[in-house]
N, C-alpha and C positions, 0 to 999 in steps of 0.2 A: 203227283200224289199217289202214294201206294194204297190201292183200295183194299188190299188184303187185310189190313188191320180193322176193316168194317166187319170182318168176320167175328171179332170179340163181342161187340154188342149184339149181332145177329145171334151169337151162341147164347148169349144171356136171355134174350127173348125166346128162344127155343126152350130153354130151360124153365120159362114161366108157364109153358103149356100145362093147364090144370088136369092132369091125368086122373087123379083120384076124384076130383070133383065131377068129371064127366063120366067116369065109370061108376061112381056113387049114383048119379042121377039115373043112369041106365038100370042099375039094380034096386033103386029105390032107397038109398041110404045118402046121408049128407055127413061126410068125415069131418067137416068144421063144427057140426052141431052134435055129433055122437061120438062116443068113445073118448079118446084122449083130446079130440078137437084137432089133431094134426092130419093135414091132408097128404099122408103117405101110405106106403104099402103096408107097414105093420098095423096101423089103425084099420085099414081096409080089411085085412085078415080078420081082425077082431070083429068089426061091425058088420061086414057083409060076406065073410066066408072066404074060402080058399081060392075059388075061381077069381073073384074080384080082387083079392089080394095079389095073386099072381099076375093078373093082367095089370094092375097098377105098378107092381114091381118091374115088369117087362118094359111098360112104356116109360118108367122113370129112368130105367137104364138107358134105353134108347135115346132119350133126351140129351144124354151126355155123350153117348157112342158116337152119334152121327157128327156132332160138331167137332169131336176129338179126331175122328177120321178124316173129315173135310179139311181140318187145319193140317193134319199131316199131309194129305195129298197135295195142297196148295203150297205148303212151305216145308215144314219138317216136324219131328216128334215134339220138339219143344213147343212150336206154335200150336200143335195139336193139343198138347197138354194145357196150354193156356186157354184155348178155345173151350176145352172140357170143363176146366175151372170156372170159366164164366157161365157155363151152362149149369153147373151145380149151384153157383150163387144165384142164378136166375130162379132156380127151383126153390131155394130157401127164401129169397126175397122179391117175390113177383110184385112189381110196382103196382099194378092194377088191382091188386088184392090187399093193399095196405100191408105187404111184406108178410102175409100170413101164407107161408109156403111150408114145405114139408122139411124134414130134418136133414136131408141130403145124402143118406146113406146109399139108397139104391143108385142115385145119379153118381155118386162117387165110385160105385161099382162099375158103372158104364165108362167112367172117365179111365179107370184102370184097365179094363178091357181094351180101350181104344188105344191108349197110350203106352201101357207097359204089360202086354198080355203074359209075359214071363211071371209078373207079380201076382197074377190072379190066383193061382193055387195056393200061394202062402197066405194071401189076404182072406181067401175063403175058408181055409182051415182055421185060421185064427178066429175069424168071425163065428163060424159054425161051432167050433170047439168050445169057445167061451160062451156063447149063448147056450149050448146044450149043457155044459157043466153047471152053469149058473141058473139056468132056467129063466133067463131075462135076455130078451132080444137086444135091448139097448147096450148090455155089457158086450155082446158080441161085436157091435159096432165101435165100442170104445177101445177094444183090442184090434179089430180087423182094420180100421183106418189108419191108425198109426203104424201098423205093420207095413202098410203100402208106403207110407212116407219113409220110414227106415229102408224099405226095399229100393226106393229110387236113390237113395245115398249109396247103398252097398253096391248096386249095379253101376255106379258112377255116372248117373244122369247130370246134366249141367245144373249148376246151383240155382238158376232161375225156376227150373222145374220143381227141384226139391222145395224151394222157399214158397212158391205158389201153392204146391200141393199140402205143404205144412200149414199154410195159412188157412186154407179151406178146411183141413182136418181139424184145426183148432176151432174154428166156427162151428163145425159139426159137433164137436164135443161140448162145446158151450150151449148148443141148441138142446143138449140132453140134460141140462142142469137140474130140471125139475125131477127127472128120473133118478138122478144121482142123489138129489136132496131126499126123494121119498125112500130110496134104498138105505140111506144113512139113518133116517128117522126110524125105520123098522129095526135097525140094529142097535139103536139107543135104548 
């Protein structure tokens, strides 16, 4: 039996590490009960300030960078990307917290750094540019995440990588549906 595949569930479990909840506890805030109720970096910026937001962002990125790099080292970039995708899914759907996880954007950034560093500047420019122009963080994610998916296709990565990252990206977009509805309601 090839035990390398055990890295996929291990990556999922690493993704479930409750960064925002632990940082929130340290600074006296509960991201599940405050702000948007989302245990992610954006909500931590809002409810607990810049330092707590940055700490959450970094930890959430590392939760995907580490499994991605370990997967690459053990096998190849494709397996690393699959491990990173598993970590992002673990972040979004932590089994021990009734699937009340973050929206996956920071973890997706970590996956990108670990698997396809050449795409980081493109995803970052798309994310920051869209967020800055719109004044809405979630719109940055709605542009930056698909930019990376398109990038994997352009640079010729294997289909399994592009498909896996596209599925994760679609889930990230779907997890932002309340933000999208609220924005559309404002414009009506």
